C-alpha positions, 0 to 999 in steps of 0.5 A, a space after each residue: 333133213 329133207 322132207 323125204 328123209 323126215 318121212 323115212 325117219 318117222 317111218 323107221 321110228 314108228 316101226 320101232 315103236 310098234 315092234 316094242 308095243 308088240 312085245 306087250 304079251 308079257 303083262 309085267 311090261 304093260 307100263 314099261 313098253 309104252 314108256 320105251 316106245 314113247 321115248 323113241 319119239 325123242 329123236 323125232 321131236 329133235 330131228 323133225 319137230 313136234 308136228 311131225 313127231 305127233 304124226 309118228 305118235 298117232 301112227 304108233 297109237 293106231 297100230 298099237 291099239 289094233 296090233 298089240 297083244 295088251 290093250 292096257 299097254 296100248 291105252 297107256 301109250 295112247 293116254 300119256 306115255 306116247 305123246 309125253 316126250 312131245 309135250 315135255 318140250 313144250 311145257 319146259 319152254 315156259 321157264 318157270 320150274 314150279 309151273 312146269 311141274 304143276 302142268 306136268 303133274 296135272 296132265 299126268 294125273 288126268 291121263 292116269 284117271 282117263 286111262 284107268 276109266 278106259 281100261 276098267 269100263 271100256 275094255 273091261 279089264 278087272 281092277 284086281 290090283 286095287 284090292 291089295 291096298 284095300 279101300 285106299 288102293 286107288 289113292 295109293 296107286 295114284 301116289 306111287 304112279 306120281 312118284 314113278 312119273 317124276 323119276 320117268 320125267 328125270 330119266 327122259 330129260 337125261 335121255 334127251 341129253 344123251 341123244 343130243 350129245 352122243 347120238 344125234 351126229 350119228 343119226 344125222 350122218 345116216 340121213 345126210 350121208 356125210 
């Protein structure tokens, strides 16, 4: 892709991601929508490279923070779900599965704790959900979040394969006109 095509493609992906984040007025989707918006970075990474994909992430993050109805969803996108598809490729180039998973889980847990802090202490969103599990609420939720993350990572891997094997030719034809 030429530079102007990459810019247009990045703009389209940014717009799509922001539209997904604008749907966050459904509080049940505070985690699903940032994950979907993040997955839209897969084509950006593959077609434009990690550095330009980071630009798409940054633009979406800023616009989502100011425009998305749910600040919790915006924080989840900014803290982890938005940049993870970019980071995933870099981590998986290490070539040692145990090390890759260790790094992924460490980054995920650090992002979860950071997002939790921002949501509860900076944005002032109440932590009602923690009362459901009693004193062990935060640990139970973190454990469930880690299980969900492993499933999400496997899903992202499959979406990357789907894009490369089924959709990449179509996307390239749209921008190359061949």
